[in-house]
N, C-alpha and C positions, 0 to 999 in steps of 0.2 A: 780403756783402750785409747791410744792417740791414734789420729789418722793423718796421712799426707795426701793432699789434693794434687791429682795427676793432671796433667796439660789439658787432657780431654774433658775434664770434669768429673772422672770417676774418682772415688775416695779409695784409698788403701790401707789397711791397718798397719801401724808402723812396727808392730811385732808380729812375727809369723813363725811356724814351725817348717823348718828345711828337713828333706829325707834323703838326702845325699848319703849314698853307701847303706842306707838302711835296707835290709833284703826283702825281696817279696814276701809276702806271707803274713803271718801273724804278728811279727815285729813292727811292720809298718800300719797294719790295720789297728793294733793297739796304740800305737804312738799318735796316730790321726785322731782316734777317738778320744784317748785321754788328754790330748790337746784341745779339742773341741769342748771336752767335758770342763777345761779349766778355763773356758771362755777365750780361748784363741778363736780367731775367724778368719785366719790366713795360713794357707796350706801352699807349700812351693815344692814341686817335683818337677820332673824332666823325663822325656822319653827314655835317654840314655840311663837313666837310673833303674830302668826294669821295674818299677814298683808302682806304677800308674793304676794299674788294676786294684791292688792293694789299698791305694789311697782313697780309690772310689769306694772300695768296700768299708773302709774306716770312716769315710763320711757318712755312708748308709747307716752303718751300726751305731752312730752318735745320736741320730734322732734328729739333728740340726737339719733345718731347711736348707736347701742347696743356694737358695737366693741370700741366706744370710752369711754365706762363706765365700771368702776371696780365693779363688783357685787359680794357681799359676803352673803352667807347664812349658816345655821348651822344644824348640826345633833343633835335631841333632846334625852335626856336622856332615855325616855321610849323606843325609837326606837333602841338605843345602847343596852339596857339590852334585848329586845326582838330579837336582831340579824337581824334586817331589815333595815340594813344600805342602801343597794341599793334600795329598795322600797322607803324608805323615802326620798333618794335623788331624785328619779324619780318624786314623789309626789311634791317636791320643784320646780323642773324644770316645771311642768306642772303649777302649780301656777304662777310663775314668768314668765312664757310665753316665754322662752327661752330655747336654746338646750345646753347651758352649763353655768358653774358659773366660775368667775374667781378666786375665794377662796372659798373653804369649809372647815368648822371647825368642830371638836368634841366640842360641847358645854361646856360639864363638864366631868370630869374624872368618868364618871358612870360604874359600873360594866360591863365589856366586852369591854372596849375602845380599847385594843390591837387587838380584832378581827374586831372590827369596822374599825381600822386603815387600816388593811389588804385590807379590801374592798375598801376602799378610794383610797388605793394605785392602785387597779385595775382600778377604776374608772379614776384615773389620766391618767394611761397608755392608756386607751380607749380615751383620749383626751376630756372627758366630764366636766373636772376641770383642770383649768390652774396651780392652786397651791392647796396643801392642808396644813392644819395647826391645832392647838388646841385652846381651849380657857379655862382660870381657870385652868391651870394645874401648880402645884408646881413643884420644883426641882425632887422631888421623883417620881413624875407622869411621868416626861420626861424621867428620867433614867429607869423606869419600861418599857416604852414605847421603849427607844433604845435597849433592848434585844432582841425584836421581830421585829422590824421594818425594812424594806429594805432601806428606807429614812426617815429622820428626819424631822419634821414640818418645815415649812418655816416661820410660824408665830404663835405666842402665845398671845392671846388677854386676858388680865387680867385687874382687878381693879387697878387704880392708878390716884391720885390726891394730891394736896399738903398736906393734912392731912394723906395721906396712900401712901406715894411716891412709895413703893414696889421696890425700887431701886436694893436692893440685887438680886431679882428675874430677874430684868431687865439686870442686869449686867450679871448673869448666862446664860440667853438666847442669849446675845450677844456673849458670850465665845463660843456658840455654833454655831454661825452665824444663830440664830433664831431671825427674826424679831419681835418686840413687838408692839401690838396695846393696847391702853388703853380705858376702858369704865368708865363711870361716871368721866370723866375728870374734870367736873365742880362741884363735891361733891355730885351729886345725888339730885333727887327731894326733895323738902323740907329742904335742907341743909342749912347751914348759911356760907358756905365757901367763897361765892362772898362777904359777909360783913367783911371779915378779915381786919383788920386795915392796916397790911402789904400789901396786894393786894389792898386795895383802895388807900393807899399812892402811889403805884409803878402806878396805873392806873393814878392818877394825875400828876405824874412825866412824863410819856410818853404821855399824852393825848389819853389814851386809856380807854377801860372798864376792870373791873376786869377780867371779862371772857376772854377778848383778852389776858390779861396778862398771865392768866394759859395756855391758848392753845399757846401762844408762848413759854412759858417755855418748853411745851411738844415737840414743833418743834425743839427746842434747846437740848433736851435730846435725838434727834434722834427716837422718838417713833412716831407711826401713831396715830392720835387721830381722835375719832369719836363722836363728840358732837351731842346731840339729840335737835331738836326743831321743834314746828309745827308753829312758828311765822316767817312770811317772813322776817320781818327787823332783826330779831336775826339770822336766817339763813345768811343773807348777812353780818351782821357785824360779826359773827364768823369766817368769810373767811378773814376778814381784818387784817391779822396777817403776812404778808409776806413783809410789808414795814418798819418794824423797827427791832431792836435787843435788846435783854436784856443784862446788861453787866454782867460781871462774879460775881461782888460783889452782883448784884439784883437776879442772879439765885441762889446765895448762900442763899439768904435772903429767898427765897421761899422754898428751900431745907430744910432750919431750920424749917419750918413750921409742918414737918412731926409729927403726933403722933401715927403713927401705928394703925389708926382708921379706919376701913371699913365701908363702907355703905351697902355692899352685904354680900352675904354668903362667909365662909371660904371653898375652896374647899377641904380641908380635913374633913369638918363636914356639909354636906348639904343633906337634906331630902326631895328632889323632883327629 
C-alpha cells in the first residue's frame, strides 16, 4: 500500500474503500470486512450514507485493530446549516462504535461551513479527530475558508475521473499542501467510462482491467482514491494496482480523455 502524507503529519492510505450508496446491513458489513481482509486499511463513509453502524460492525467483524484502520466520515449539510457540528460528530462516533475518527470532512460547502470548520478545529484539538478536511470545495470555497480558519484543510475530496479530471483544482490544492481524494473514480454508477476504447486498449497492453488502469492513473497523479464496490472479487481486483506503472505517454493518453463531464453535482449549484 502507498501512503500520502497529510499536512498535519498523519499518513493516509492512497487506496480506500468507499461505501456511498451501499445499503445499511449485511452488504456494507461484508464489503468492509472483505476489504480489510484484502489488506485495505482505509474506509470512507459519511453520515448521510446511513451506513455508519454497519461500517463499525464490519470493522469489528474483521478482527483488525481499530488503530490499524484509517476511518473517514463526513458532516452533512443539514447539520452544517443547523449549527450542530459537534452533535452530529458525536452521533457519528456512536454509530461507528469508536471514540475517534482519522479524518472528518465537511461534506459540501453548505451555508455555515466556516462556523462548522471552527467547531471541527476544536474537536481536532480535543484529540477526537486526527485530521480535518473538506469535500467538494472549489477554489472559491477554500479562499473563503482561509479568511477565518486557524488551520487549512488537510484534504479536499472531489469528483475526478478520466472524463472529468478536475486537474486545475487538484493542482490548486497541491499548491496549498492540501491532499486530494477523488470520488467516482470509475465514472459513477451506470456510466460507460470503463468501455472507453483507450482504457480497454491500455488494459490489454498491461494485462489489467480498465478499472485497474484508471485506479493506477490516480495513484500516479498522487491523489487518494476510494472506489466503491460490494463484490468481493472486485474489491480484491481494485487493490491489484501496485505491481505495474503506466508510462508517461499512457498517462497523457488518459489525461486527454477529459471532457469536463461531471457525474455528480457542481459544488456551486447543489440543492440538498
